[in-house]
C-alpha positions as CSV (number, residue, x, y, z in Angstrom):
1,M,-4.8,-35.2,-37.6
2,E,-5.9,-31.6,-37.1
3,L,-8.3,-30.4,-34.4
4,D,-10.4,-28.4,-37.0
5,G,-10.9,-31.7,-38.9
6,L,-12.0,-33.5,-35.8
7,R,-14.5,-30.7,-34.9
8,C,-15.9,-30.7,-38.4
9,F,-16.2,-34.5,-38.2
10,L,-18.2,-34.3,-35.0
11,V,-20.6,-31.8,-36.3
12,V,-21.3,-34.0,-39.4
13,A,-21.7,-37.0,-37.0
14,D,-24.3,-35.0,-35.0
15,E,-26.2,-33.8,-38.0
16,L,-25.7,-36.8,-40.4
17,H,-26.2,-34.2,-43.1
18,F,-23.3,-32.3,-44.8
19,G,-25.5,-29.3,-45.8
20,R,-26.8,-28.7,-42.2
21,A,-23.4,-29.3,-40.7
22,A,-21.8,-26.8,-43.2
23,L,-24.4,-24.2,-42.2
24,K,-23.8,-24.8,-38.5
25,L,-20.0,-24.4,-39.1
26,A,-20.4,-21.4,-41.4
27,L,-18.5,-23.3,-44.1
28,Q,-19.2,-24.0,-47.7
29,P,-20.4,-27.7,-48.1
30,A,-17.5,-28.3,-50.5
31,V,-15.0,-27.0,-47.9
32,L,-16.5,-29.2,-45.3
33,G,-16.4,-32.2,-47.6
34,R,-12.7,-31.6,-48.3
35,R,-11.9,-31.5,-44.6
36,V,-13.7,-34.7,-43.8
37,R,-12.0,-36.4,-46.8
38,A,-8.6,-35.1,-45.6
39,L,-9.3,-36.6,-42.2
40,E,-10.3,-40.0,-43.7
41,A,-7.2,-39.9,-45.9
42,D,-5.0,-39.2,-42.8
43,L,-6.6,-42.1,-40.8
44,G,-6.8,-44.4,-43.8
45,V,-10.4,-45.4,-43.1
46,R,-13.9,-44.3,-44.2
47,L,-15.8,-42.5,-41.5
48,F,-19.1,-42.0,-43.3
49,A,-21.2,-44.2,-45.6
50,R,-22.7,-41.7,-48.0
51,T,-25.5,-42.1,-50.5
52,T,-27.5,-39.4,-52.4
53,R,-30.2,-39.7,-49.7
54,S,-28.3,-40.4,-46.4
55,V,-25.2,-40.1,-44.4
56,A,-24.3,-42.7,-41.7
57,L,-21.3,-43.4,-39.5
58,T,-19.2,-46.4,-40.4
59,S,-18.0,-48.6,-37.5
60,E,-14.6,-46.7,-37.6
61,G,-16.5,-43.4,-37.6
62,A,-18.5,-44.4,-34.6
63,E,-15.3,-45.4,-32.7
64,L,-13.6,-42.1,-33.7
65,E,-16.7,-40.2,-32.5
66,R,-16.4,-41.6,-29.0
67,E,-12.6,-41.0,-28.9
68,A,-12.8,-37.5,-30.5
69,R,-15.4,-36.3,-28.0
70,D,-13.2,-37.3,-25.1
71,I,-10.1,-35.7,-26.7
72,L,-11.8,-32.4,-27.4
73,S,-13.4,-32.4,-24.0
74,C,-10.0,-32.7,-22.4
75,L,-8.6,-30.0,-24.6
76,D,-11.5,-27.7,-23.8
77,T,-11.0,-28.3,-20.0
78,L,-7.2,-27.7,-20.4
79,R,-7.8,-24.5,-22.3
80,E,-10.3,-23.1,-19.7
81,S,-7.9,-24.0,-16.9
82,F,-5.1,-22.0,-18.4
83,R,-7.4,-19.1,-19.3
84,A,-8.7,-19.1,-15.7
85,R,-5.2,-19.0,-14.5
86,G,-4.4,-16.1,-16.8
87,R,-7.4,-14.2,-15.6
88,A,-6.5,-14.8,-12.0
89,Q,-2.9,-13.6,-12.6
90,A,-4.1,-10.6,-14.5
91,A,-6.5,-9.7,-11.6
92,R,-3.8,-10.3,-8.9
93,R,-2.4,-7.3,-7.2
94,F,1.4,-7.7,-6.9
95,R,2.6,-6.6,-3.5
96,I,5.9,-4.7,-3.2
97,G,7.5,-3.8,0.1
98,A,10.0,-1.0,0.3
99,I,12.0,1.1,2.8
100,D,11.1,4.8,2.7
101,S,13.9,6.1,0.5
102,A,13.3,3.3,-2.1
103,A,9.5,3.9,-2.0
104,G,10.1,7.6,-2.7
105,G,13.1,7.3,-5.0
106,L,13.3,4.0,-6.9
107,L,9.7,2.8,-7.1
108,P,8.2,5.8,-9.0
109,E,10.7,5.3,-11.7
110,L,10.5,1.5,-11.7
111,L,6.7,1.3,-11.7
112,G,6.6,3.9,-14.5
113,D,8.9,1.7,-16.6
114,L,6.9,-1.4,-15.7
115,R,3.6,0.2,-16.8
116,R,5.0,1.0,-20.2
117,V,5.7,-2.7,-20.9
118,H,3.0,-4.3,-18.6
119,P,0.0,-1.9,-18.3
120,E,-2.1,-4.8,-17.0
121,F,0.0,-5.3,-13.9
122,A,-1.6,-3.9,-10.7
123,V,0.8,-3.2,-7.9
124,R,0.3,-2.3,-4.2
125,V,3.2,-0.7,-2.3
126,H,3.8,-1.4,1.4
127,E,6.3,1.1,2.9
128,D,8.1,-0.2,6.0
129,K,11.5,-0.9,7.6
130,T,13.7,-3.8,6.6
131,I,13.2,-5.5,10.0
132,R,9.4,-5.6,9.3
133,L,9.6,-6.3,5.5
134,L,11.6,-9.5,5.8
135,P,9.0,-11.3,8.0
136,K,6.3,-10.2,5.6
137,L,8.2,-11.9,2.8
138,L,8.4,-15.1,4.7
139,S,4.7,-15.0,5.6
140,G,3.6,-14.3,2.1
141,A,2.2,-10.9,2.9
142,I,4.4,-9.3,0.2
143,D,5.9,-10.7,-3.0
144,L,9.1,-8.6,-3.4
145,A,10.9,-6.2,-1.1
146,F,13.5,-3.4,-1.5
147,I,15.6,-3.4,1.7
148,R,18.9,-2.7,3.3
149,P,20.5,-6.1,3.3
150,P,20.7,-7.5,6.9
151,E,24.0,-8.9,8.3
152,R,22.3,-12.3,8.6
153,A,19.3,-13.2,6.5
154,D,17.0,-16.2,6.6
155,R,18.2,-18.8,4.1
156,R,14.7,-19.0,2.6
157,V,15.0,-15.4,1.4
158,E,16.9,-14.7,-1.8
159,I,18.7,-11.3,-1.7
160,R,20.1,-9.6,-4.8
161,P,22.3,-6.5,-4.1
162,L,21.4,-3.6,-6.4
163,F,23.5,-0.5,-5.8
164,F,24.4,2.1,-3.1
165,E,22.8,5.3,-2.2
166,A,25.2,8.1,-1.5
167,A,25.0,10.1,1.7
168,V,23.8,13.7,1.8
169,V,23.3,16.0,4.7
170,A,19.8,17.4,5.3
171,M,19.9,20.9,6.8
172,P,17.5,23.9,7.0
173,A,17.5,25.8,3.8
174,N,18.7,29.0,5.6
175,H,21.7,27.2,7.2
176,P,25.1,28.8,6.5
177,L,26.2,25.5,4.8
178,A,23.1,25.1,2.7
179,G,24.7,26.8,-0.3
180,R,27.8,24.7,-0.4
181,E,28.6,22.3,-3.3
182,F,29.4,19.7,-0.6
183,V,30.1,19.5,3.1
184,T,32.7,17.5,5.0
185,L,32.4,15.8,8.4
186,A,34.6,18.5,9.9
187,D,32.1,21.1,8.6
188,I,29.2,19.5,10.6
189,A,31.2,18.1,13.6
190,G,29.9,20.7,15.9
191,E,26.3,20.8,14.6
192,P,23.4,19.1,16.5
193,L,22.5,15.9,14.7
194,I,19.3,14.0,14.4
195,V,19.9,10.2,14.0
196,P,17.6,7.2,13.7
197,E,17.1,4.6,16.4
198,R,19.6,1.8,15.7
199,S,17.1,-1.0,16.7
200,S,14.9,0.0,13.8
201,R,17.3,1.5,11.3
202,P,20.8,-0.1,11.9
203,H,22.2,0.9,8.5
204,S,21.2,4.5,8.7
205,H,22.2,4.8,12.4
206,D,25.6,3.2,11.8
207,L,26.3,5.3,8.7
208,T,26.4,8.5,10.9
209,M,28.2,7.0,13.9
210,K,30.8,5.0,11.9
211,L,31.6,8.0,9.6
212,F,32.4,10.2,12.6
213,A,34.3,7.5,14.4
214,G,36.4,6.8,11.3
215,A,37.3,10.4,11.1
216,G,38.2,10.6,14.8
217,L,35.3,12.8,15.5
218,V,32.5,12.6,18.1
219,P,29.0,13.3,16.7
220,R,26.8,15.7,18.6
221,V,23.6,13.8,18.8
222,A,20.7,16.1,19.7
223,E,17.7,14.0,18.8
224,I,16.8,10.4,18.0
225,A,13.8,9.8,15.7
226,D,12.4,6.6,14.3
227,E,10.9,7.6,11.0
228,K,12.8,9.3,8.1
229,Q,9.9,11.7,7.5
230,T,10.1,12.7,11.1
231,I,13.8,13.3,10.9
232,V,13.6,15.7,7.9
233,T,10.6,17.4,9.6
234,L,12.8,18.1,12.7
235,V,15.5,19.3,10.3
236,A,13.0,21.7,8.7
237,A,12.2,23.0,12.2
238,G,15.8,23.9,12.8
239,L,16.5,21.3,15.5
240,G,19.6,19.8,13.8
241,L,21.2,18.3,10.7
242,A,20.9,14.7,9.6
243,V,23.0,12.3,7.4
244,V,20.6,10.6,5.1
245,P,20.6,8.6,1.9
246,R,20.3,10.8,-1.2
247,W,16.7,9.7,-2.2
248,T,15.5,11.2,1.1
249,R,15.5,14.5,-0.8
250,R,12.4,13.3,-2.6
251,L,10.7,13.0,0.7
252,G,11.8,16.3,2.2
253,P,9.4,19.1,3.1
254,P,9.9,22.7,1.9
255,G,12.7,24.5,3.8
256,V,15.2,21.6,3.8
257,S,18.4,21.5,1.7
258,F,20.3,18.4,0.9
259,V,24.1,18.8,0.4
260,P,26.4,15.9,-0.7
261,L,28.7,14.6,2.1
262,C,32.3,14.4,0.8
263,D,35.9,14.2,1.9
264,A,38.1,17.3,1.7
265,D,38.8,16.5,-2.0
266,G,35.1,16.5,-2.9
267,R,34.8,12.7,-3.2
268,G,31.5,11.3,-1.8
269,I,31.7,9.4,1.4
270,G,29.1,7.2,3.1
271,R,27.0,4.7,1.2
272,L,23.9,2.8,2.0
273,P,23.3,-0.5,0.2
274,L,20.0,-1.3,-1.4
275,A,18.9,-4.8,-2.3
276,A,15.9,-6.7,-3.8
277,A,14.6,-9.6,-1.8
278,W,12.1,-12.3,-2.4
279,L,11.1,-15.8,-1.2
280,G,13.5,-18.3,-2.7
281,G,12.3,-21.5,-4.4
282,V,8.9,-19.9,-5.4
283,R,8.2,-19.3,-9.1
284,D,6.3,-16.1,-9.8
285,G,5.8,-14.9,-13.4
286,M,4.9,-11.3,-12.3
287,R,7.9,-11.1,-10.0
288,E,10.2,-12.2,-12.8
289,E,8.8,-9.6,-15.2
290,I,9.2,-6.9,-12.6
291,L,12.8,-8.0,-11.9
292,A,13.6,-8.0,-15.6
293,V,12.5,-4.4,-15.9
294,L,14.5,-3.5,-12.8
295,F,17.7,-5.1,-13.9
296,R,17.3,-3.8,-17.5
297,N,17.2,-0.2,-16.1
298,A,19.5,-0.6,-13.1
299,N,22.1,1.8,-14.4
300,K,19.5,4.5,-14.9
301,Y,18.1,4.0,-11.4
302,R,21.6,4.0,-9.9
303,D,22.3,7.5,-11.4
304,M,19.0,9.1,-10.4
305,P,19.4,12.2,-8.2
């Protein structure tokens, strides 16, 4: 039994005239007649008593009319429900939280790739620190976050490691080391350093302190600043150097150079992990599509300067 056949049947049942019903359906009368006969053949009963002067429902036709109207009404309701859901999803603005280097480094590339395959997606970006993004995930204020993975995370949050950002040294563009292909910890051991506050940026703080401790050196901490943008602004003002993740160079003001931090053999040292996080046990079609784009292009993002 086909839905088109049922709809044709109901129009004939309303009009009790094949010519008027065909006109209403924008069909040729012969085509309409074939559809009704096919429905009768499928059900094995006559639905209409026809004469040259009149058309009337048989008892089986009257029963089918009642049932068919209920069936089609349910289908129409179901269709509208899903269409409304689709419209709501299309109108929804997906909320992504990101730490500063990911907001400046990863997201422009990721959202550009996303727009090419899903131009209908609307995204709002919330830039903040990991310690503030994780509570926003739990409260539902954001849908996805790019963070430094914490030592201990709430079990309700699913965390997927992505890759590591290499460390670079931010320094004034006129600094004697600025033209180097790379610098070592020994090169910058005597330099004033600007480091982030550990309570708000534990990964970035520990990166500097642990690198120096591992090399048996004591860092000369001159300034402590909370925001990455503030740190590179202080660097630009000549107040010190800073060990930062490589994507920070996309945030840097004019007058700042970023030189890779390596060992004496030119091998990079110091890495900061980046992870994607979302609320576990919650299905979200938009999030799954964004993650699919992310994982499909992960190697490209990993190698971005």
